[in-house]
N, C-alpha and C positions, 0 to 999 in steps of 0.2 A: 048258560053252561050246562053240558050234559054229561052224565056219568053212565057208563055201561058196565053191566055186571054179568058174570056167568059163573057157574060152578064147574070145576074140573072133576069129572066123575072117574075117580081112580080108587085105589085101595084106601085112600084118605081124602076127605073132601073139605076144602075151605073155599071161601069166596075169593074171587079175583076181580079186581076192579081196574078198568083202564079208562082214563079220561083223555080227551082229545088234545094231546100236547103237540101242537104243530108250530112251525116257526113264527107265524103271526100271532100266536097266543103266548109268546115269551117276551118278557120285558128284560132287556139287557142293561144292567147298571154298570157304568164306567166311572172311575175316579179320574176326573180331568186334571187333577194335580199330579198324576203319576204317569210318566211315559211308559212304564211297564204295563199299567192298566190299559192304556190306549192300544199298545202293541198287541196284547193278548186278545182284547176285544175285537180288533180289526181282523185277526186271524179267524176268530170264531164267526164273525159276521160273514166273511168270505166263504167259509165252509158250510154254513148252516142256513143260508137264505133267510135270515131274520130281517124283516123289513127295517130300513133305517129309521122309519117313523117310530120304531119300538126301542130305540136306543136313548137312554137317559144319562146325561153327563152330570155328575154330582161333584161337590167340592168336599173332599175328605182329607183333612190335614194329616200329616205324618204322625202326629201325636196320637191319632185314633187307630192307625193300623200298624205302627211300629211297636217294638218291644212285645209286651203281652197281648197287644191288639185288642184291648178291652175298653168298652165305652159304657156309659150309664144309659138307663132307659130314656132319659131326657135327650141325650145326644143321639140315640138311635132315631128318635122321633124327629129331631131337628135336622140331622145330617142326611138321613136316609128315607125314613118312612114318609114324612110329609112332602118333601120336594119330589120324590119319585111318583107318588100318587097324584100330586098336582099336575105334573107334566103329562102323565097318562090321560088324565081327565081333560086337560086342555086340548090334547090332540085327538080326543074322541075315541081312544082305544081302550079305555079302562074296563069296559064291559067284555072285551074279548081276551083279556089277559088271564091265563091260568097258572102261570109260573114265573118266578123271577130267576134270573141268572146273574150272579155277581162276577165281574172280572176280578183280577188280582188287586192287591193293595186296598182291601177293605178290612175293618175290624172283624174278628171272629167270635167275640164273647161279649155278653151284656151283663154287667154287674147288677143283677136283679136283687141281690141280697149280700150282706156282708159275709155270710157263710158261703164259702165257695161252692159247696155241693148243691146249693139251691140256685146257683147262677145258670143262665141260659146261653145258648149260642145265638149268633145273629140269625142263623137259619131257623132256629126255634122261634125267635120273636117274629120273624117274617111269616112263618107257618101259622102262628096264632094271630096274625094281622094286628100286631102291636098291642095285644091284650094279654096280660100275664094271668095264667091259671094259678091255682093254689100252689105255692112253691114247694110245699111238702110233697105234693103229687109229682112235681118235677124231680125232686131229690130221690124219691122212692121208685120212680119209673112207673107210677100208677095212672098217670094220664094216658088214656088210650086214644091214639089217633083215629079219626073217623075214616081215614084212607087205608088203615091197616087191614091186611088180609093174610095172616099167617099165624103160626102157633106161638102162643105165649102163655103166661101164667093165668091170664084172664079167661082163656078158653077152656080151662079146667080139663086138661088131658089127664086121664086116669092112669098115669104112668106107673104108679106104685103097684097096680094090679097086673102089670104086664111083664111077661118074662122077656129076657134079652132076645130070645129067639123070635118072639112075636114082634118085637121092635124091628128086628132085622128084616122081617117079612112085611112090615108095614101093616100088620093086622091088629085087630082088637082095640083100636084107638077110637074112643068115644068123643070125636071132635065135633064141636058145635060152632055154628057161625055166630060171631058176636052180635049182640042186639043192635049195634050200629049198622049192620048189613042191610036190614030192611029199610032203615032210614036213608041209607045211601042209594038204595034202589029207587026211591022216590025222588032223589035229587036233593042236594044240600042247599042249593040256591045261594043266598047271601052268607050262609054259614059254611060255605066251602072254604077249607083252609087254603093257604097260599104256599105251596111247595117251592123250594129254591135249592140251588146248588151254587158252589163257587167253581170257577174254571180252574183255579189253582191257588196255592198259597206260596208266596215268594218272600214272606217276612222272615224274621229271625229264625235261623235253622230250618228254613223251608227249601223248596225247590228253586232253581234258577228259572228265568223266563223261558229259555229255549226248551227246557224239560217240560214245562207246562204246555207250550205250543206243540211239542212232539206228541204229548198225550192227546191233544185235540185232533191232530192229524190221524193218530191211531183210531180215535173215535169215529171219524168220518170214514176211514177205510174199513171199519168193522161192519158197516151197514149191510145187512142181508148175507153176511159171510160167517156166521157163528159156527164155531167148532162143535162137532157132535160128541166130543170127549174132552178130557183135560180139566174137569172140575174136581177139586180135591177138598174133602173134609178131613182135616188133620186132628186126631184126638190124642190126648195125653192125660196125665194125672193132675195137671194144673187145674185149679178151680176155674180159671178163665175158660178152659176147654170144656170142663164137665158141665158148666151151667147151660151150655147150648147143645150138648151132645144128643139129647133126646130128639132134636129136630133132624138129625142127619139121615137116618135110614128112611124115614118117610119121604124126605126130599129125593133121595137116590131113586126110590121107586117111582115117584112122580115124574122125575126126569126120564127114567127108563121108558115110561109110557109115551114120552114125546120123542123117543129115539135118540136120547142123549145119555152117554155113559158118565156117571159120577162115581167117585170112589171114597169110601171111608177108610182111612189109613192112619197108622201110628208114625209113618215116615213123612217128614217134610219133603216135597218133591224137588230136592236139590238135583240139578243137572237135567231136569225135565224140559222138554221143548213144547211150544204151542200150548202153554197152560192157559186155560180159559177162566179159571177161578180158584181161589184158595179161601177157605174159611177155617179159622183156627183160634186158639186162645193161648197167648204167651206174652210175658212181659217184654222179652227181647227176641227178635227174629232177624234173620239176614236175608231179605228178599233177593239180593243180588246172586244168591246161590241158584236161583231158577235160571236155566239157560235162556229161555225165551218165553214171553207172554204173547198170546194171540191178540190181535187188535180187538178191543172191546172187553178185555178181561177185567174182572173186579176181584180184588183181594183185600182181606181185612183180618185183624188179629186180636180183637177184643181185649184191649188192655187199658188200664187207667192212663189218662192224660196222653193218649196217642195224638191228640190235637191240642196239647198244652206244650208249647215248644220250648219252655224253660225247664222241663222235667226230664229225667233220664231215660224213660222207656222209649222203645222204638216208635218212631212217628209214622203216621199214615202216609206221609210224603215219601217214605222209603219205598213203598210199593210203586208209586208213580215214577220214581227215579229208576226203578228196576224194569219198568216197561208196562205196568198195569195202566189201564185207561181210567179206572175209578177206584176210590177207596173211601172209607168212612172212619171217623174217630170221635171221641168225646173231648169237649173243651174243658172239662172238670174231672174230678175223681168220681167216676160213675159206679164204682164197685162192680162186682161180677154179676151184673143184672142184665139178663138177655133181652129185656124189654127195650133197652137203650141202644141195641146194636142190630145190624141186619140179621134177620133170621135166615135159615138155610133156604127158605122159599124165595129169597131174592132171585135165585137162579130159575125157579119155576116161572115166576113172572117174566123174567128176561127171556126164557125159552118160549114163552107164549107170544113173544113179539113186542113186549112193552119196552120202552126206552130205559136208559140207565136211571134217570130221575124217577120215572114211574115205578120202576122195580124197587128202588130204595124206599120210597114212601109207602109202598104196599107191604114192605117187609120189616119196617121198623115200627114197633108198637108205640114207643114214646120218643119221638125224634127231637125233643126240645133242647137237648144238650149236644146235638150231633153237628159235626162239620163234615159235609159231603163234598168231595173234590172229584173233578174229572169232567168229561164231556156229558152233559145231561141228556143230549139227544142221540147218543150212541144207541143203535138198535140192531144188534147182530142177527137176531132171529126174526125180524119183521119181514113180512111178505112184500116183495118189491112191486110197486105200482108205477104206472106212467100216465101222464095226462098232457094234452095239448089244447090249444085254443085256435079255432077257425074263425077268421074274420079279417076285415080290412086293417091295414097298418095306418092309414091316414083317413080321417073322417071329417066331414063338414056338416053332417046331419046326424040325427039319432040313429043308432045302429044296434043290431042284436048280434052277440057273439055266442058261439057254441063251444062247449068243452067236451072232449072225448077221452075217456079213461080206459085203460086196459091192464090186465094182469094175467098170470098164468093159471088162475082158477077158472074152470069152465063155468059159464052161466053166472058169473059173479054179478052182484048187484051193487051199484055205486050211488053215493050221495055226493052232491056238489055244493060248494059255496064260492063266493066271489069277493075279491077285494079290489078296490081302486086306490092306488097310491098308498097302499098299506092299511087301508081302513075298510072294514067289512061293509059291503053294500048289498049283499044278498045272503041271507041265512041258509043253513043247511037244508037241502031238499033233494028230491029225485030229479028235479028239473035241471037239465044241463045247459040252459041258456040264461043269458043276462042281457037286459036291454039298457044300453047306455044313453042317457038323455043329456044333451049338450047345454041345456038352458043355464045351468049353474057351473058349468065347466069352463075354466080358462083355456085360451089357446095354448099351444105348445105341447110339451112332453107329458104323458101320463103313463102309468103302468098298471095293467090289468092282470090280476093273479087269479087263476082258477085253482081251487083245492078240491081234489077228489079223495073220497074215502070209501072203503069197502064196507058193506054191511056185514059185520063180523063182531064176535065178542070182544076182540081188540080192534080198534079202529086203525088199520093200516092206511096210510095216506101218502099222497104225492101232490106237488104243486107245480105250476108252470106260469112264468111271467111273460106277458106279451106287451112290448112297447107300442104305444099309440100316440100319434100326433094329431092334435085337434086343430082345425083351421076354420074358425067361424068368422074372424075379423081380419085375417091375413097377417096376424102378429106372430113373430117368432124370434128366438134368440139362440145363438150357438156360441160355443167357446172356441175361440181361434186356436189353432194348433201350436203356435209358437209362444213359449213362455219366456219372460225376461227375468234374469237373475237379479234380485234386488238386494240380497244379503245372504248370509250363510245358510239361513233356513227359509228365506222369503222369496217368493216368485210373483211376478206381475202377470196378470191374466187379463186379456182384452176379449170383448165379445163382439159378435156381428148381429145387428138388429135387422129383422126382415119386416117389410110392410111400410105403409105410408106414414104411420104415426110413430113418434119416438117416445120412449118411456121417460119418466121423471127420474127414476133411480134404478140402479142395478145392484144386485146382491149376490154374493158367493155363499153357497150353503153345502154342508155335508149332511145329508139326510135332512133333518129339521133344524140343525144347528147352524146359526149364522156365523160365518167366518169373517166377512167384510161387507161393507155397504158403501156405495159412492153415489153422488149426484151424477146423472148420466150426461156425458158428451162423447163425441166420437173418439176422443183420446183417453177416456176414462180407463183406469187400470185398477182391477181388483187385486188384493194382496192375499196370496195363499201362504200362510205361516205353517210350515211343516210341524212345528212343535204343538200346534193346536190339534192337529189330526193324528199325529203319532206315526210310528213306523208300521210297515206292513201294507197289505192291500187297502187301497182307499178309493173313494169315489166322490166327485163334487159335481154340482150343477150351478148354472147361473140363472138368476131370476130377474126378469125385467118387470118393473112395477110402473103401471100407467096411471094417468090422472083419474080415470074412473075406478081405480082400485084393483083392476085385473092384474094378477101376478102370473106372468108367462114363464114357464120353465124351459130350459134347454135340455136336450138329451144329456144323460150323465157321462162324464169322462172318468174312466178308471185308470189307475196307475199305482205303482208301488213306491214306497219310501224306505230307504235304508240309510241310517245315520252312520257316518264314519266313526271310528273309535275315538276320535278327538272331539266329537260333537258335544 
């Protein structure tokens, strides 16, 4: 894993870190006991090109995600941490994962102490890789994230010596990079935290499934289309507002240097259109008063229990309902502690081209009680890149493929890496070629992915998938087009085998998940159960398993599933 660091040289300087958060570096966790979780995950998969090898299906009972959605540390280990890591390791992708993404219907809180203010979020436990820090540090917000790159109490800004006029001009701030910055520049290695986000919250008093999916659609639409205005820092006499107010004017100036207009105002932007962001502090707020949010917008209102859904304050889900793409809140009573909430520099990281997830984790000093909702891969201000792969579609011998990347920056320099069937086979380098050796490859369908990234302080990137058919032994399998209706949600699928040899077994898979397996004969029928894969965009393959152990894959078949209202 690599971290890249740069300093933005403006009237105020802080470190900005961007790590390579790309689709193949995300592990998507899905609760296979929840149809809502399957449906939301299917939508995210279709939108964000996460390899299906990176999808982990877990068994989370309703008792863990219903009601207060609280579990014990032991349950977190048993239900989530241990099985998810085991699957990633078994599939050989554990070393390429940089972030986890939770679908809906997961717990949000871990009861790490009987005193609620010392409890952590599921995201916090994930970030700490299932190791609890001193819980007094959690309660007081004094644990400082190693990914943090924004103003907080630990950076010792000498605000008391500054006049309001100096604050407004962004002058006179003796800001120092935290000591962790030098450590990060060398790379954290095994001590790298594990950032995560949830795609949405549909539990008690949360959003409905369609609202969550709509927010993911907005996230995808936002890519490379960020507004150059519409960011609002709303101030008031509320202590929730005052505790973060010192961050606003420096952020306004930093954004101005990037050609983006942000406003510090005492007026909530009611009736405003194309709002890109709101940061404020209030116990109750009505996000529906905003006429429209631009795709990719993040809004947050720093209040107690905005992610504790049995309490009276306005919830972070209200922003998602109103049209924001992302929001953040605390799962416990956090007090008015700016360390526990996104700093105003969220928008500076976002404007630099970082994703929603990256911007959150660089702007929250102590994220251990945070619930982060929305599209983690939204990147409104990222530079668009393109890449393609040149080479044969069908191969019978070893073959070399070439990737070519392009972007609007003249003389841009690119780095390349390659994956085969979702697993990295060539690490990042300037070499745009990869040599595919057939010795250990099965016949049938494979998928080669080229990932290109630009040499830049933030790693803008793009990927391209090329289907490849391998033919060493003349074996092949395809899914026949006609499905047989077997029941309300079951379909029968037959396959066509190519070659002289017949397989011993056939298997139906969705990614790495086995849906059915049968002893092969010409009339064998694999069963597709719609309830196993869920609503939304789907993809399945047939696998033919031969006596010598070779597993030959068919090309994938893509389709959509919609349940009737009486399903």
